Structure formats: structure tokens, C-alpha cells
C-alpha positions, 0 to 999 in steps of 0.5 A, a space after each residue: 778916135 773922132 770926138 763923136 765916138 768919145 765919152 763925155 768924160 773923155 771929152 771933158 778931160 780933153 777940154 780941160 787941157 784946152 781942146 776946144 773941139 772936145 768942148 764943142 762936141 759936148 756943146 753939140 751933144 747937150 745944147 738941145 737938151 739944156 735949152 729945152 730944160 731951161 725953156 720949160 723952167 722959164 717959159 720964154 724962148 729968148 730968156 731960155 736961149 740967153 740962160 743956156 748960153 750963160 750955162 755954157 759960158 759957166 761950164 767952160 769957165 768951171 770945167 777945171 773945177 768939175 770933179 767928175 763925181 757926177 756925169 757932165 750932163 748932170 753937172 751942166 743941168 745943175 748950172 742950168 737949174 741955178 741960172 733958171 731959179 735965179 732968173 725967175 727970182 730976179 725977173 717976172 717971167 714973160 709969157 709967150 704963145 706955145 710953139 707947136 709943130 706945123 700941123 699936117 693937112 689931115 688936121 682940122 683947124 679946131 683940132 689945132 686950136 684945141 692942141 694949142 689950148 692944151 699946150 698953153 694950159 699945161 705950160 701955165 700949170 708947170 709955171 704955177 708949180 714951186 721951182 723945186 717941184 717944176 725942176 724935178 718934174 721937167 727932169 723926169 718927164 721931159 728929160 727922162 732922168 732917173 730918180 738917182 740922176 735927178 737927185 744928183 742934179 738937184 743936190 737932193 736925196 732920192 727920197 726927196 725927189 720922190 716926194 717932189 714928184 708926187 707933190 708936183 703931179 698932185 699940184 698939176 692935177 689941182 691946177 688943171 682940174 678946172 680945165 679938165 671939167 670944162 673939157 679943155 684937157 
């Protein structure tokens, strides 16, 4: 059976036995999601790339200790959360301009500018949330995880995740209200 047809748990089992190709397949499957998640947590591409690489190193080193009580992705994202939170507590986050997809010919410069302003406002608003709220919101909205999956990743109860998401959404509304009143959002 080729690696791309195997489940994560089968790949983890093989990787524990020293099968580098199995681990490479796990990296291929989850790198983009892990990077995007960490990027939304720290707000800087270079820092996110470095932290994602560190997460993969730690995952490889800790693979033998992975008990499989949760999915591999959940465990990997937990490593990413810990690294991002530790990073933010150690260093001030560097701001960078939002990167957007190149606009098609049908988009006017004013529309592109408004889109960039909105993206930057939302990015800054996310950075203004407490880490646990930001984590829960990013996992829910951007990663599409269920409350149960978020609870496992964050090591919290489903009820706590629900509370974090309610507070995160309320906090975003409060942070973005002045921009909404100005018509920027």
C-alpha cells in the first residue's frame, strides 16, 4: 500500500519503527495546515516557518512517546500551540503586511486596497485576543476543527472551548467596532 493511502495512525506506527518515508508523508499531509495555524497565532511568516519546523522536529523526537489517544494532527497542533504561546511570551511579535492573492484584472485598485485594509484589521484584531481565545478561534474558523477536537488540542473541556469561542467572537466584535463604524469592515 502506498503511503498516501495509509491512515495517519498507520504512518505513525511505521514512523515509530524508523520509516522516514512514513514520517515524510505525515509532513506532506499536515505541513500547510500546521504552518497556517501557527502563522495565525504569531502573525509573522518567518517566525511561523521557524516554529513550524521546530514543531516537526519535536514531533519526530517525541513520536515514540505519542500514545495515540488523540489523532496525530491534534497532537501535532498541540505542539504548535505550545511553541506559539511560548514564542509570544518570549518575544514581541513582528508585524508584517498581509499577503493576499494577486487580484484578477476585474478588481479595481480601490477594491484591492479595501481588501488589504480589512485583512490587516482582522489580523490585528486576532492578535489582540488573549492566546487561549485566539487559539480556539483559529482552530474553529481557519482549521475547521470541531469543539471536541479543539478541546483535545487545547487540553480543555468542550464547555471551556465553547466559552472561549463565545468570548473570542465578542472580543473581535469589540475590537473591530470602531473600524465597522468607519465603514472599513
